[in-house]
C-alpha positions in Angstrom: 74.4 95.0 101.1 75.5 92.4 103.6 78.3 91.4 101.2 79.6 95.0 101.1 79.5 95.1 104.9 81.6 91.9 105.2 84.1 93.2 102.6 84.4 96.5 104.5 85.0 94.7 107.8 87.7 92.6 106.1 89.3 95.7 104.7 89.3 97.4 108.0 90.7 94.4 109.8 93.6 94.2 107.3 94.2 98.0 107.7 94.2 97.6 111.5 96.6 94.7 111.3 98.9 96.7 109.0 98.7 99.7 111.4 99.7 97.5 114.3 102.6 96.0 112.3 103.8 99.5 111.4 103.6 100.7 115.0 106.0 97.9 116.0 108.6 98.5 113.2 108.4 102.1 112.1 111.6 103.1 114.0 113.5 100.3 112.5 112.3 100.8 108.9 113.2 104.5 109.1 116.7 103.9 110.4 119.4 104.8 107.8 121.5 101.8 108.6 118.5 99.5 108.1 117.8 101.2 104.8 121.3 100.3 103.7 120.1 96.7 103.4 118.4 97.7 100.2 121.9 98.0 98.6 122.8 94.3 99.1 121.5 91.4 97.0 120.3 88.5 99.1 118.3 85.7 97.4 118.3 85.9 93.7 117.2 89.5 92.8 115.7 90.1 96.2 117.5 92.7 98.3 118.3 92.0 101.9 115.8 94.7 102.9 113.0 93.1 100.8 113.8 89.7 102.4 113.7 91.0 105.9 110.5 92.8 105.3 108.9 89.6 104.0 110.2 87.6 107.0 109.1 90.4 109.4 105.5 90.6 108.2 104.9 86.9 108.0 106.5 86.2 111.4 104.4 89.0 112.9 101.3 87.6 111.2 101.9 84.0 112.5 102.9 85.1 116.0 99.8 87.2 116.2 97.5 84.4 114.9 98.9 82.0 117.5 99.0 84.3 120.5 102.8 84.7 120.6 104.8 87.9 120.8 103.9 89.6 117.5 105.9 92.7 118.3 109.1 90.6 118.8 108.3 88.7 115.6 107.9 91.9 113.6 111.1 93.5 115.0 113.3 90.4 114.9 112.1 89.7 111.4 113.5 93.0 110.2 116.8 92.6 112.1 117.6 88.9 111.6 119.8 89.5 108.5 121.1 93.0 109.6 124.7 92.2 108.5 125.3 95.0 106.0 127.6 93.3 103.4 127.2 91.4 100.2 127.7 87.8 101.3 128.1 86.7 97.7 131.5 88.5 97.6 133.0 86.9 100.7 135.5 84.0 100.5 133.6 80.7 100.9 130.4 82.8 101.2 127.8 80.1 101.8 129.8 78.4 104.6 131.2 81.4 106.5 128.1 83.6 106.0 125.7 80.9 107.1 127.6 80.3 110.3 128.4 83.8 111.4 125.8 86.2 110.0 123.3 85.8 112.9 126.0 87.0 115.4 126.8 89.9 113.2 123.1 90.8 112.7 122.6 90.6 116.5 125.6 92.8 117.2 124.4 95.4 114.7 120.8 95.3 116.0 122.0 95.8 119.6 124.1 98.7 118.5 121.1 100.7 117.2 118.0 99.3 118.9 116.9 98.1 122.3 116.0 94.4 122.1 114.0 92.0 124.3 115.3 88.6 125.2 112.9 87.0 122.7 114.1 89.3 119.9 117.8 88.5 120.7 117.1 84.8 120.5 115.1 85.1 117.3 118.0 86.9 115.6 120.7 84.7 116.9 119.0 81.3 116.4 117.1 82.0 113.1 119.5 79.6 111.4 119.2 76.8 114.0 120.5 74.1 114.0 123.4 75.4 111.8 124.7 77.9 114.4 125.1 78.3 118.1 126.3 74.8 118.7 122.9 73.2 118.2 121.4 75.3 121.1 117.7 74.6 121.2 115.5 77.7 121.0 113.7 78.6 124.2 110.9 80.6 122.6 108.3 79.5 120.2 108.7 82.8 118.3 112.2 81.6 117.4 110.7 78.5 115.8 108.3 80.7 113.8 111.0 82.9 112.4 113.1 79.9 111.5 110.3 78.4 109.5 109.3 81.8 107.9 112.8 82.6 106.9 113.3 79.3 105.1 110.0 79.6 103.3 110.6 83.2 102.2 114.2 82.4 101.0 112.9 79.5 98.9 110.1 81.6 97.4 112.5 84.5 96.7 115.0 82.2 95.0 112.4 80.5 92.9 110.6 83.7 92.2 107.2 82.0 92.8 104.0 83.7 92.1 103.1 85.5 95.4 99.4 84.8 95.7 99.6 81.2 94.6 102.5 80.5 96.9 101.1 82.5 99.8 98.1 80.2 100.1 100.3 77.1 99.9 102.8 78.5 102.4 100.0 79.3 104.8 99.0 75.7 104.7 102.6 74.5 105.2 103.1 77.0 108.0 99.9 75.8 109.7 101.1 72.2 109.4 104.5 73.2 110.9 102.8 75.2 113.6 100.8 72.0 114.6 103.9 69.9 114.6 105.7 72.5 116.8 102.7 72.5 119.2 101.8 76.1 118.5 98.2 75.3 117.5 96.0 72.3 118.3 95.4 69.6 115.7 91.7 70.5 115.5 92.6 73.9 114.0 94.7 72.2 111.3 91.9 69.8 110.4 89.3 72.6 110.0 89.0 74.8 106.9 91.4 77.3 108.4 92.8 78.7 105.2 
């Protein structure tokens, strides 16, 4: 009986976390321009919309876990690649796209949504240090989205098995969070995951 009670509590906690996440991003997810991201390939067979949804949720999750602005993490995660074109078809796509897409994404995001300063920086500097003249991020949330974006991109390109990778990525993310000063070393040394 106690086992069922623990299982139910975990299920409810996950549901509440999901509900909180949706409350932050529902307006963005339902926007027709955001839905257009489903039409563009991003990493391998992953669409841009799928990618930003991955980044959004994991950024939200980590920001919430470490007491950062989870709302900004969820929203900026969905908007960080809001550039609305197939970057594979551009001339010198990797170079030009890498350098300029954060500015394009920010311009599009500001056109359709009200953004906080944290969200603006997260979108603009998610490719740091490649863009914005090596400008250091001011907010820890920006460091989180940078890390999550790279991890999601690699896992999407390699098409790794989600559950297996998820556990490993959580451990990597925790190690990165410790090195960024987001969590104390003691948490990393405990059986956190």
